[in-house]
C-alpha positions as CSV (number, residue, x, y, z in Angstrom):
1,X,-0.1,0.0,0.1
2,X,1.5,3.3,-1.1
3,X,2.5,5.6,1.7
4,X,2.6,9.3,1.0
5,X,4.5,11.5,3.6
6,X,3.5,15.2,4.0
7,X,6.4,17.2,5.3
8,X,5.8,20.0,7.8
9,X,8.4,22.4,9.0
10,X,8.6,23.5,12.5
11,X,10.0,27.0,11.6
12,X,6.5,28.7,11.8
13,X,5.2,26.7,14.7
14,X,7.9,26.3,17.3
15,X,8.3,30.0,18.5
16,X,4.7,30.7,19.4
17,X,2.5,27.7,19.7
18,X,4.0,24.2,19.5
19,X,6.1,24.4,22.7
20,X,3.3,26.1,24.6
21,X,0.9,23.3,23.6
22,X,3.4,20.6,24.4
23,X,4.3,22.0,27.7
24,X,0.7,21.6,29.1
25,X,-0.1,18.2,27.8
26,X,0.9,16.1,30.8
27,X,-1.4,16.3,33.7
28,X,1.5,15.1,35.9
29,X,3.2,18.6,35.4
30,X,0.2,19.9,37.4
31,X,-1.3,21.3,34.2
32,X,-4.9,21.4,33.6
33,X,-5.1,20.2,30.0
34,X,-3.4,19.2,26.8
35,X,-3.4,22.8,25.6
36,X,-5.6,24.9,23.3
37,X,-5.1,25.4,19.7
38,X,-5.3,28.9,18.0
39,X,-8.0,29.1,15.3
40,X,-7.1,27.6,12.0
41,X,-6.8,30.1,9.2
42,X,-8.2,27.7,6.6
43,X,-10.1,24.7,8.1
44,X,-8.5,21.4,7.1
45,X,-10.6,18.8,5.4
46,X,-10.0,15.3,6.8
47,X,-11.6,13.7,3.7
48,X,-9.7,15.7,1.1
49,X,-7.9,13.8,-1.5
50,X,-5.9,16.6,-2.9
51,X,-2.1,16.4,-2.8
52,X,-0.1,19.2,-1.2
53,X,1.7,21.7,-3.2
54,X,5.5,22.1,-3.0
55,X,5.1,25.1,-0.8
56,X,2.7,23.3,1.5
57,X,5.1,20.4,1.9
58,X,7.8,22.7,3.2
59,X,5.4,24.1,5.9
60,X,4.2,20.9,7.4
61,X,5.3,18.1,9.8
62,X,5.0,14.4,9.1
63,X,1.7,12.7,8.5
64,X,1.6,9.6,6.4
65,X,-1.7,8.4,5.2
66,X,-2.0,4.7,4.3
67,X,-5.7,4.3,4.0
68,X,-6.3,2.4,0.8
69,X,-3.3,4.1,-0.7
70,X,-4.9,7.6,-0.3
71,X,-3.4,11.1,0.1
72,X,-3.2,12.5,3.7
73,X,-5.7,15.0,4.8
74,X,-5.0,18.6,4.0
75,X,-3.9,20.9,6.9
76,X,-4.1,24.7,7.1
77,X,-1.3,26.9,8.0
78,X,-1.6,28.2,11.6
79,X,-2.0,31.9,12.4
80,X,0.7,33.8,14.5
81,X,-1.7,34.8,17.2
82,X,-0.1,32.7,19.8
83,X,-1.5,30.4,22.5
84,X,-4.9,31.1,24.2
85,X,-4.9,32.2,27.9
86,X,-3.9,29.4,30.3
87,X,-5.5,28.6,33.8
88,X,-3.5,30.3,36.5
89,X,-2.1,26.9,37.9
90,X,0.1,26.5,34.8
91,X,3.8,27.4,34.9
92,X,5.1,29.9,32.4
93,X,6.5,29.0,29.0
94,X,9.9,30.4,30.1
95,X,9.9,28.0,32.9
96,X,9.1,25.0,30.8
97,X,11.1,25.4,27.7
98,X,14.6,23.8,27.9
99,X,14.1,22.2,31.3
100,X,15.6,18.8,31.8
101,X,12.9,16.1,32.3
102,X,12.6,14.4,35.7
103,X,13.1,10.7,35.5
104,X,10.8,10.0,38.4
105,X,7.6,11.6,39.7
106,X,7.5,13.9,42.6
107,X,5.0,14.9,45.3
108,X,4.0,18.4,46.2
109,X,4.2,20.1,49.6
110,X,0.6,19.6,50.3
111,X,1.0,15.9,50.5
112,X,0.8,13.7,47.6
113,X,-0.2,14.8,44.2
114,X,2.1,13.3,41.5
115,X,4.1,15.7,39.4
116,X,5.1,14.0,36.1
117,X,8.2,15.2,34.1
118,X,8.4,18.5,32.2
119,X,8.8,18.4,28.4
120,X,11.6,19.2,26.1
121,X,11.3,19.5,22.4
122,X,10.0,16.6,20.3
123,X,12.3,14.0,18.8
124,X,11.8,11.7,15.8
125,X,9.3,9.0,16.3
126,X,6.7,7.1,14.2
127,X,3.3,6.6,15.6
128,X,0.4,4.8,13.8
129,X,-3.3,5.7,14.2
130,X,-5.7,3.1,13.1
131,X,-9.3,4.3,12.3
132,X,-12.4,3.1,10.3
133,X,-12.1,5.6,7.5
134,X,-14.4,3.5,5.4
135,X,-17.3,1.2,6.2
136,X,-20.2,1.7,8.6
137,X,-18.2,3.7,11.1
138,X,-16.6,6.1,8.6
139,X,-18.3,9.1,9.9
140,X,-16.9,8.5,13.4
141,X,-13.4,7.6,12.0
142,X,-13.3,10.8,9.9
143,X,-14.2,12.9,13.0
144,X,-11.5,11.2,15.0
145,X,-8.9,11.8,12.3
146,X,-9.8,15.4,12.2
147,X,-9.3,15.6,15.9
148,X,-6.0,13.7,15.7
149,X,-4.9,16.2,13.0
150,X,-5.7,19.1,15.3
151,X,-3.5,17.6,18.0
152,X,-0.7,16.9,15.6
153,X,-0.6,20.5,14.6
154,X,-0.8,21.8,18.1
155,X,1.9,19.5,19.7
156,X,4.1,17.9,17.0
157,X,7.5,19.0,15.7
158,X,9.0,18.4,12.4
159,X,10.5,15.0,13.6
160,X,7.2,13.4,14.6
161,X,5.4,11.1,12.0
162,X,1.9,10.0,12.2
163,X,1.0,7.0,10.0
164,X,-2.7,6.9,9.2
165,X,-4.2,3.5,8.4
166,X,-7.9,2.6,7.5
167,X,-9.2,-0.4,9.4
168,X,-12.1,-0.5,7.1
169,X,-14.4,-1.1,10.2
170,X,-13.5,-4.7,10.5
171,X,-11.2,-7.0,12.4
172,X,-9.5,-8.2,9.3
173,X,-9.0,-4.6,8.2
174,X,-7.6,-3.7,11.6
175,X,-5.1,-6.7,11.5
176,X,-3.8,-5.7,8.1
177,X,-3.5,-2.0,9.2
178,X,-1.5,-3.1,12.2
179,X,0.8,-5.3,10.1
180,X,1.5,-2.3,7.8
181,X,2.1,0.1,10.8
182,X,4.5,-2.4,12.6
183,X,6.3,-3.0,9.3
184,X,6.7,0.8,8.9
185,X,8.4,1.0,12.2
186,X,5.6,2.5,14.3
187,X,6.6,2.6,18.0
188,X,3.1,3.0,19.2
189,X,-0.4,2.2,17.7
190,X,-3.1,4.6,18.5
191,X,-6.6,3.0,18.0
192,X,-8.4,1.1,16.8
193,X,-12.0,1.9,17.7
194,X,-14.0,-1.3,18.1
195,X,-13.2,-4.1,20.7
196,X,-13.3,-6.8,17.9
197,X,-10.7,-4.8,15.9
198,X,-8.5,-4.2,19.1
199,X,-8.5,-7.9,19.7
200,X,-7.4,-8.6,16.2
201,X,-4.5,-6.1,16.6
202,X,-3.5,-7.1,20.1
203,X,-1.6,-10.3,19.5
204,X,0.3,-8.8,16.5
205,X,1.4,-5.7,18.5
206,X,2.4,-7.9,21.6
207,X,4.7,-10.0,19.5
208,X,6.3,-6.9,18.0
209,X,6.4,-5.1,21.5
210,X,4.5,-2.3,20.2
211,X,2.1,-0.7,22.8
212,X,-1.5,-0.1,21.7
213,X,-3.7,2.8,23.0
214,X,-7.2,1.9,21.8
215,X,-10.4,3.6,21.9
216,X,-12.7,0.7,22.9
217,X,-15.0,0.9,26.0
218,X,-14.6,-2.8,26.7
219,X,-12.3,-3.4,29.5
220,X,-11.7,-7.0,28.6
221,X,-9.5,-5.9,25.6
222,X,-7.0,-4.2,27.7
223,X,-3.8,-5.6,29.3
224,X,-0.3,-6.9,28.4
225,X,0.6,-3.7,26.4
226,X,-2.9,-2.9,25.3
227,X,-4.4,0.2,26.9
228,X,-7.8,1.7,26.1
229,X,-9.1,5.2,26.6
230,X,-12.9,4.5,26.2
231,X,-15.5,5.7,28.6
232,X,-16.5,2.9,31.1
233,X,-20.0,2.7,32.4
234,X,-18.6,1.2,35.7
235,X,-16.7,4.4,36.5
236,X,-19.8,6.5,35.8
237,X,-21.9,4.3,38.0
238,X,-19.6,4.4,40.9
239,X,-19.2,8.1,40.7
240,X,-23.0,9.0,40.7
241,X,-23.8,6.3,43.2
242,X,-21.2,7.6,45.6
243,X,-22.5,11.1,45.3
244,X,-26.2,10.0,45.7
245,X,-25.2,8.1,48.9
246,X,-23.4,11.2,50.2
247,X,-26.7,13.0,49.8
248,X,-28.6,10.4,51.8
249,X,-29.8,7.8,49.3
250,X,-29.7,4.2,50.8
251,X,-32.1,2.1,48.9
252,X,-31.2,1.8,45.2
253,X,-32.9,0.4,42.2
254,X,-31.8,-0.4,38.6
255,X,-33.6,-0.3,35.2
256,X,-31.3,-1.3,32.4
257,X,-31.3,-2.9,28.8
258,X,-30.5,-6.5,28.5
259,X,-27.1,-7.3,27.0
260,X,-23.4,-6.7,27.7
261,X,-23.9,-3.1,28.6
262,X,-26.7,-3.8,31.1
263,X,-24.6,-6.6,32.6
264,X,-21.6,-4.3,33.1
265,X,-23.8,-1.6,34.6
266,X,-25.5,-4.1,36.9
267,X,-22.2,-5.6,38.2
268,X,-20.8,-2.0,38.9
269,X,-24.0,-0.9,40.4
270,X,-24.2,-3.7,43.0
271,X,-20.6,-3.2,43.9
272,X,-20.8,0.6,44.2
273,X,-24.1,0.6,46.3
274,X,-22.5,-2.0,48.6
275,X,-19.3,0.0,49.0
276,X,-21.4,3.1,49.7
277,X,-23.2,1.3,52.5
278,X,-26.6,1.0,50.7
279,X,-28.8,-1.7,49.4
280,X,-29.9,-2.7,45.9
281,X,-33.6,-3.5,46.5
282,X,-34.5,-4.3,42.9
283,X,-33.1,-4.6,39.3
284,X,-35.2,-4.8,36.2
285,X,-34.0,-5.4,32.6
286,X,-35.8,-5.1,29.2
287,X,-35.0,-6.1,25.6
288,X,-33.4,-3.1,23.9
289,X,-35.2,-3.6,20.7
290,X,-38.7,-3.1,22.1
291,X,-40.6,0.1,21.8
292,X,-43.1,-0.4,24.7
293,X,-41.4,-0.3,28.1
294,X,-44.5,-0.4,30.2
295,X,-43.9,-3.8,31.7
296,X,-40.5,-3.2,33.1
297,X,-41.5,0.1,34.5
298,X,-44.6,-1.3,36.2
299,X,-42.4,-3.9,37.8
300,X,-39.9,-1.5,39.1
301,X,-42.7,0.8,40.4
302,X,-44.5,-2.2,42.1
303,X,-47.5,-0.6,40.3
304,X,-49.9,-3.6,40.3
305,X,-49.4,-4.3,44.0
306,X,-49.6,-0.5,45.0
307,X,-52.7,-0.2,42.8
308,X,-54.3,-3.3,44.4
309,X,-53.6,-1.9,47.9
310,X,-55.3,1.4,47.0
311,X,-58.4,-0.5,45.6
312,X,-58.6,-2.7,48.8
313,X,-58.4,0.4,51.0
314,X,-61.2,2.0,49.1
315,X,-63.5,-1.0,49.4
316,X,-62.8,-1.1,53.1
317,X,-63.7,2.5,53.6
318,X,-66.8,2.2,51.5
319,X,-68.0,-0.8,53.5
320,X,-67.7,1.2,56.8
321,X,-69.6,4.0,55.4
322,X,-69.1,6.4,58.4
323,X,-68.2,10.0,58.2
324,X,-64.5,9.4,58.9
325,X,-64.2,6.7,56.2
326,X,-66.0,9.1,53.8
327,X,-63.4,11.7,54.5
328,X,-60.7,9.2,54.0
329,X,-62.1,8.1,50.6
330,X,-62.1,11.8,49.6
331,X,-58.4,12.0,50.2
332,X,-57.8,8.8,48.1
333,X,-59.7,10.1,45.1
334,X,-56.6,11.6,43.2
335,X,-54.3,8.8,44.0
336,X,-53.2,6.1,41.6
337,X,-51.6,3.8,44.1
338,X,-51.1,3.4,47.9
339,X,-47.7,3.4,49.4
340,X,-44.3,4.3,48.3
341,X,-41.7,2.5,46.1
342,X,-39.2,0.7,48.0
343,X,-36.2,2.7,46.8
344,X,-35.1,6.3,47.1
345,X,-32.8,6.4,44.1
346,X,-33.3,4.8,40.7
347,X,-30.6,4.3,38.0
348,X,-31.8,4.6,34.4
349,X,-28.9,2.9,32.4
350,X,-29.9,4.0,29.0
351,X,-29.6,6.9,26.6
352,X,-31.3,8.5,23.6
353,X,-34.9,7.8,22.6
354,X,-35.2,4.7,24.9
355,X,-34.3,6.8,27.9
356,X,-36.8,9.4,27.1
357,X,-39.4,6.7,26.6
358,X,-38.7,4.9,29.8
359,X,-38.5,8.2,31.9
360,X,-41.7,9.4,30.5
361,X,-43.5,6.3,32.0
362,X,-42.2,6.8,35.5
363,X,-44.9,9.3,36.7
364,X,-47.5,7.4,34.7
365,X,-46.8,4.4,37.0
366,X,-46.6,6.6,40.1
367,X,-42.8,6.9,40.6
368,X,-42.5,10.5,41.7
369,X,-39.2,12.2,40.6
370,X,-39.6,14.6,43.4
371,X,-39.3,11.8,45.9
372,X,-37.1,9.4,44.1
373,X,-33.7,10.8,42.8
374,X,-33.3,9.6,39.2
375,X,-29.7,8.6,38.4
376,X,-27.9,8.0,35.0
377,X,-24.8,6.9,33.3
378,X,-22.6,8.6,30.7
379,X,-25.2,8.0,28.1
380,X,-27.1,10.9,29.5
381,X,-24.2,13.1,28.4
382,X,-26.1,14.7,25.6
383,X,-28.1,17.9,25.0
384,X,-32.0,18.1,25.2
385,X,-32.6,15.7,28.2
386,X,-34.5,18.4,30.0
387,X,-37.3,18.3,27.4
388,X,-38.5,15.2,29.4
389,X,-39.7,16.6,32.9
390,X,-39.1,13.3,34.6
391,X,-35.4,13.7,34.0
392,X,-35.1,17.3,35.2
393,X,-33.1,17.3,38.4
394,X,-31.6,13.8,37.7
395,X,-27.9,13.2,38.3
396,X,-25.3,11.6,35.9
397,X,-21.6,11.3,35.9
398,X,-19.6,12.7,33.0
399,X,-16.4,14.6,32.0
400,X,-16.4,18.3,32.9
401,X,-18.1,19.7,29.8
402,X,-16.3,23.0,29.9
403,X,-12.9,21.9,28.6
404,X,-14.6,19.7,26.0
405,X,-16.7,22.7,24.9
406,X,-13.5,24.7,24.1
407,X,-12.3,21.7,22.0
408,X,-15.7,21.5,20.2
409,X,-15.6,25.2,19.4
410,X,-12.2,24.9,17.8
411,X,-13.3,21.9,15.9
412,X,-16.3,23.7,14.6
413,X,-14.1,26.6,13.5
414,X,-11.8,24.3,11.7
415,X,-14.2,21.9,10.1
416,X,-17.6,23.7,10.0
417,X,-19.4,21.1,12.2
418,X,-19.4,19.9,15.7
419,X,-17.3,16.8,16.5
420,X,-18.5,13.3,17.2
421,X,-18.5,12.6,21.0
422,X,-15.5,10.2,20.6
423,X,-13.3,12.8,18.7
424,X,-11.8,13.9,22.0
425,X,-10.3,10.5,22.5
426,X,-8.3,10.6,19.2
427,X,-7.1,14.2,20.1
428,X,-6.0,13.2,23.6
429,X,-4.3,9.9,22.3
430,X,-2.4,11.8,19.6
431,X,-1.4,14.6,21.9
432,X,-0.3,12.0,24.5
433,X,1.9,10.2,21.9
434,X,3.6,13.4,20.8
435,X,4.3,14.6,24.2
436,X,5.5,11.4,25.7
437,X,7.6,11.0,22.6
438,X,9.3,14.3,23.3
439,X,10.9,13.0,26.5
440,X,14.5,11.8,26.3
441,X,13.8,8.3,27.5
442,X,14.8,5.0,26.0
443,X,11.2,3.9,26.0
444,X,8.8,6.8,25.7
445,X,5.8,4.4,25.5
446,X,6.9,2.0,28.2
447,X,4.5,0.9,30.9
448,X,6.2,3.1,33.5
449,X,5.4,6.1,31.4
450,X,2.0,5.3,30.1
451,X,0.7,4.0,33.5
452,X,2.3,6.7,35.6
453,X,0.2,7.4,38.8
454,X,-0.2,11.1,38.2
455,X,-2.0,10.5,35.0
456,X,-2.6,13.1,32.3
457,X,-5.2,15.9,31.7
458,X,-7.1,15.9,28.3
459,X,-10.2,17.3,26.7
460,X,-12.3,15.0,28.8
461,X,-10.6,15.8,32.1
462,X,-7.9,13.9,33.9
463,X,-7.3,10.3,33.1
464,X,-4.7,7.6,33.9
465,X,-4.2,4.0,32.9
466,X,-4.7,1.5,35.6
467,X,-2.6,-1.6,35.9
468,X,-5.1,-3.5,33.9
469,X,-4.7,-1.1,30.9
470,X,-8.1,0.6,31.3
471,X,-8.4,4.3,31.7
472,X,-9.6,5.7,35.0
473,X,-11.2,9.2,34.7
474,X,-12.0,12.0,36.9
475,X,-15.7,12.7,36.4
476,X,-18.0,15.4,37.5
477,X,-21.6,14.9,38.6
478,X,-24.0,16.8,36.4
479,X,-27.7,17.7,37.0
480,X,-30.2,17.8,34.2
481,X,-31.8,21.2,33.8
482,X,-34.6,22.2,31.3
483,X,-32.1,23.5,28.8
484,X,-28.8,21.9,29.6
485,X,-27.0,20.2,32.4
486,X,-25.0,21.9,35.2
487,X,-22.2,20.7,37.5
488,X,-23.3,19.9,41.1
489,X,-20.1,18.1,42.1
490,X,-16.9,19.2,40.1
491,X,-14.5,16.6,38.7
492,X,-11.2,16.2,40.5
493,X,-8.2,18.2,39.3
494,X,-5.7,15.5,40.1
495,X,-5.4,11.9,41.2
496,X,-4.3,11.2,44.8
């Protein structure tokens, strides 16, 4: 497969932007994010097949595109307006440029937050990114390639080379892409997206001793040199359960779809509730392909039993016929059921149209959101949930949206549309590859570097790779409002 390399000079980038972006990428340096990119003068198009001109090739760093022999995505020149303002916790650029990296992590005077090494300039490395640039997930893959390209321009120097390979959305395509990447000398593989593709790549990469930083949300694919940056429902469940318990919730219930996702949520839910000192009083599951969720909602609400209790009470009072009984009957006229549900927090582990349909049935079957706190997972992390009244006030765990919003705005400026939700993963992984590669260490992608305890800060907040290879994230607790969601408990700024 033909491999076309687009050359990028660092001459225009190094003075104002590249080093500033690189200097803030590692969370371990007590930075708050990977850095922010100035607006692109001419938005790059990830799907462009136009070859660069001679002038363009003298202005660009290294990106190789090996997707079906295609030409790499076009990249626009950067303006000279310099980096955007940084949070006050960041050190100055003068303090960072030219500093010798620390070989080991350190702790601060306050007692324990890890301080990873400072960053020198980038050195020559080859990293491959494997994405579905054709097939059913082409739209997602193209958005992730756009985001990777943004990170490349914000962080990379002229000696860094990114090899782009199309997995074609299949395990076979991913395996072939990995073979090409390893054959081309890639020292790190970023991607692929799907768990089946990660499994197809894993053994090849392990034999070649090439680490993999994938995007899957399946924990089972991680380990033995394979890391994954996906969003895991277990982390989201633990975060929101802990917060609900801290606010007094003790009896929890779960309503989730059948299948692998529901099973993962259920296991995490039971463990989190137990660790928080609460009780799981009921769990109900439903087939995800159905359109009528009345039966599982009725079961979770104990509607039939509570309705029967109301009817029995009415018959008893009517039989008595005295004045007191008549007054009691009057009070029961507007009730649908008698008695409360046996839980004070309910986790709805779904998203999109199914979530809206399930939530709308709760008041109908007499589950009062004013009395029962409705909880959610990361699938709630989307706009428009407040249109369903039953969800207003509900809590869910997700990355802090403020940092991601800044990335989304830059992406919109560059490409003319909002990024896919997973685009931040590709941005963070590419930035991580560039920044770690910039360190003068024999193995910039060794386990002691990738799995450092202090972690990193990206466009979805802080994250670090656990010994299992799965990413652990610092999440905020969000509350659904009528128009958007607001933070009720901020995401942590550092790992202990």
